[in-house]
C-alpha positions in Angstrom: 107.5 73.2 68.3 109.4 70.7 70.5 112.8 69.7 69.0 113.6 66.0 69.3 116.6 63.9 68.4 116.1 61.5 65.5 115.3 58.0 66.8 116.7 54.6 65.7 115.9 54.0 62.1 115.6 57.7 61.4 119.3 58.2 61.8 120.0 57.2 58.2 117.8 59.9 56.8 119.4 62.9 55.1 117.6 65.8 56.6 117.8 69.3 58.0 118.5 69.7 61.7 114.8 70.2 62.7 113.2 66.9 63.7 110.1 67.8 65.6 106.7 66.8 67.0 103.9 69.3 67.7 102.4 69.5 71.1 99.0 68.5 69.7 100.4 65.3 68.2 103.2 64.1 70.5 103.5 60.7 68.8 104.0 62.1 65.3 107.6 62.9 64.2 108.1 65.4 61.4 111.3 65.6 59.5 112.3 68.6 57.4 114.0 66.6 54.6 116.4 68.2 52.1 116.4 66.6 48.7 119.0 67.3 46.1 117.2 67.9 42.8 118.6 67.7 39.3 115.3 68.8 37.8 115.2 72.0 39.9 119.0 72.4 40.0 119.3 72.7 43.7 118.2 71.6 47.2 114.5 71.3 47.8 112.6 70.6 51.1 109.8 68.4 52.1 108.1 67.9 55.5 107.9 64.2 56.2 105.4 63.2 58.9 105.9 59.7 60.3 103.1 57.8 62.0 103.1 56.8 65.6 105.3 53.8 66.3 107.3 54.2 63.1 110.7 53.9 64.8 110.0 50.5 66.2 107.4 48.9 64.0 109.5 47.7 61.0 106.3 48.1 58.9 106.1 49.6 55.4 103.6 52.4 55.0 101.5 54.0 52.3 102.5 57.5 51.4 100.3 60.6 50.8 102.0 63.4 48.9 100.2 66.6 49.8 100.7 69.7 47.6 100.1 73.3 49.0 98.5 76.2 47.3 100.1 78.8 45.0 101.4 81.4 44.6 103.8 80.6 47.5 107.2 81.1 48.9 110.0 78.6 49.6 108.8 77.8 53.1 105.0 77.5 52.4 105.4 73.7 52.5 105.6 74.0 56.3 102.4 76.1 56.6 99.8 73.3 56.9 100.8 72.2 60.4 97.1 71.3 61.1 97.6 68.3 58.8 100.3 66.9 61.1 98.1 67.4 64.1 95.3 65.4 62.4 97.5 62.6 61.1 97.2 60.2 64.1 93.4 60.3 63.7 93.5 59.1 60.1 95.5 55.9 60.2 99.1 54.6 59.7 100.6 56.4 56.8 103.5 58.7 55.9 102.6 62.2 55.0 104.9 64.1 52.7 104.4 67.9 52.2 106.8 69.0 49.5 108.1 72.4 48.7 106.2 73.5 45.6 107.6 77.0 44.9 110.6 79.2 45.5 110.8 82.8 46.5 111.7 83.8 42.9 109.4 81.2 41.3 106.2 81.6 43.3 103.6 80.2 40.9 105.1 77.4 38.7 101.8 75.5 38.6 103.6 72.2 39.4 104.6 72.0 35.7 107.9 71.4 33.8 109.1 74.6 32.3 112.7 73.8 31.3 116.1 73.6 32.7 116.1 74.2 36.5 112.3 74.6 36.6 111.1 71.1 36.0 108.7 70.8 39.0 106.7 67.9 37.6 109.8 65.8 37.1 110.9 66.5 40.6 107.6 65.7 42.2 106.7 62.6 40.3 110.2 61.1 39.9 112.9 62.5 42.1 110.9 63.0 45.3 109.2 59.6 45.3 112.5 58.0 44.7 114.1 59.8 47.6 111.2 59.0 50.0 111.2 55.3 49.0 115.0 55.2 49.5 115.0 56.9 52.9 111.8 55.7 54.6 109.9 52.4 54.9 107.3 52.9 52.2 105.1 50.7 50.1 107.2 51.6 47.0 104.5 51.1 44.3 101.6 53.0 42.8 99.3 51.0 45.2 101.1 52.7 48.1 101.0 56.3 46.8 98.4 59.0 46.8 98.7 62.6 45.6 96.5 65.2 47.2 96.4 68.9 47.3 94.4 72.0 48.1 93.6 75.0 45.8 96.5 75.2 43.2 97.8 72.0 44.9 94.6 70.3 44.0 95.2 71.2 40.4 98.8 70.0 40.7 97.7 66.7 42.3 95.1 66.0 39.6 97.3 67.0 36.7 100.4 65.2 38.0 98.4 62.1 39.0 96.7 61.7 35.7 99.9 62.3 33.8 101.7 59.7 36.0 99.2 56.9 36.6 102.1 54.5 37.0 103.2 56.4 40.1 100.0 57.2 41.9 96.8 55.2 42.4 94.9 57.8 44.4 94.3 61.4 43.3 92.4 64.0 45.4 91.7 67.7 44.8 90.4 69.9 47.6 89.0 73.2 46.2 91.2 72.9 43.2 91.0 73.8 39.5 91.9 71.8 36.4 93.8 73.9 33.9 97.0 76.0 34.4 96.2 79.5 35.5 97.8 82.8 36.5 98.2 83.7 40.2 94.6 84.9 40.4 93.2 81.4 39.4 90.9 83.2 36.9 92.9 83.4 33.7 94.5 80.5 31.7 98.1 80.6 30.9 100.0 79.1 27.9 101.0 75.6 28.9 101.5 72.1 27.4 98.4 70.1 26.5 99.2 67.7 29.3 98.6 70.5 31.8 94.9 70.5 31.0 93.1 67.9 33.1 90.0 67.9 30.9 92.1 66.6 28.0 93.4 63.7 30.1 90.0 62.0 30.8 90.1 59.7 27.8 93.5 58.3 28.8 92.3 57.8 32.4 89.2 55.9 31.2 91.4 53.7 28.9 93.7 52.9 31.8 91.1 52.0 34.4 91.2 48.3 33.7 95.0 47.9 33.9 95.7 50.7 36.4 92.6 51.4 38.5 92.7 54.8 40.0 90.6 56.5 42.7 89.8 60.1 41.8 88.1 62.3 44.3 87.5 66.0 44.5 85.4 68.6 46.3 84.8 72.3 46.5 82.9 74.7 48.7 79.6 76.0 47.3 80.7 79.6 48.2 84.1 79.2 46.5 84.4 82.5 44.5 86.2 80.9 41.5 86.3 77.2 41.1 82.7 75.7 41.6 81.8 75.6 37.9 85.0 73.9 36.8 84.6 71.2 39.5 81.1 70.6 38.3 82.3 70.5 34.8 84.9 67.8 35.6 82.3 65.8 37.5 80.1 65.8 34.4 83.0 64.9 32.1 84.1 62.0 34.2 80.5 60.7 34.5 80.1 60.9 30.7 83.3 58.9 30.3 82.1 56.3 32.8 85.1 57.0 35.0 84.4 56.1 38.7 85.0 59.0 40.9 83.8 60.8 44.1 82.6 64.5 43.9 81.2 66.6 46.7 79.9 70.1 47.2 80.2 71.4 50.7 79.0 74.5 52.6 81.9 76.9 52.8 84.3 79.0 50.7 87.9 78.8 49.7 89.4 78.7 53.2 91.4 76.6 55.6 88.4 75.9 57.7 86.7 73.9 54.9 89.8 71.9 54.3 90.5 71.2 58.0 86.8 70.2 58.6 87.0 67.5 55.9 90.6 66.5 56.0 90.2 63.4 58.2 87.4 62.0 56.1 89.1 62.6 52.8 92.5 61.3 53.9 90.8 58.2 55.3 89.1 57.9 51.9 92.5 58.0 50.2 94.0 55.4 52.6 91.0 53.1 52.0 92.1 52.9 48.3 95.8 52.3 49.1 97.6 49.2 50.2 97.7 48.8 54.0 100.8 49.1 56.0 102.6 45.7 56.2 
């Protein structure tokens, strides 16, 4: 990575020392932001990838929050560097890749568990508030998408459906739709709001007042999650909820996600307000 000095309007951002651009995307600036969280009782990090021309444009941009898979460590949020490399091919937007785990809390399933472990509250309230306060965003549901892969796909769908006033676009890439153990195969005890299948009725009821784009896909060779993705597709169809579902060749692997990332992030942006 090539270290750069923050530019112009970036100076006001509270962030860690590393402000960088990868060699493959020289016009993309990535900031490792540190966010003080009450919900998680401590500092959290997020990689914030700014679009080309951000420092001089004075525009406000839509934001895509992208959740990583679980179980994970405290630095896994930095692992999807290929997303930063693809960002210039997708369109003008701000990409936020938040920390979704700690080394001693590796599989919180993006849920609220109590004092100091309220991941949902952090990701749907504290983090968007921080991003809106420190970057030029479209600070409304029309300007926010939540997307994730694997367990992050579960987190994106579950958090998005529970917080329709915050996000207007929800995408799951090879995700699942109920809280599981680290294997992804066994359900764990969790609040009813953690089960996406139980949230479809409220989504359908809110479609008129809060229209939401829901999209999800899975590889046909995924060893665990094909049947639940097909189940959600049938449930949404039965409830007359507009959505996009695809089955692709491939398994549960980065290649699948990287191959389809540009198309699916463009799809997300097509349903968000444009930069202005």
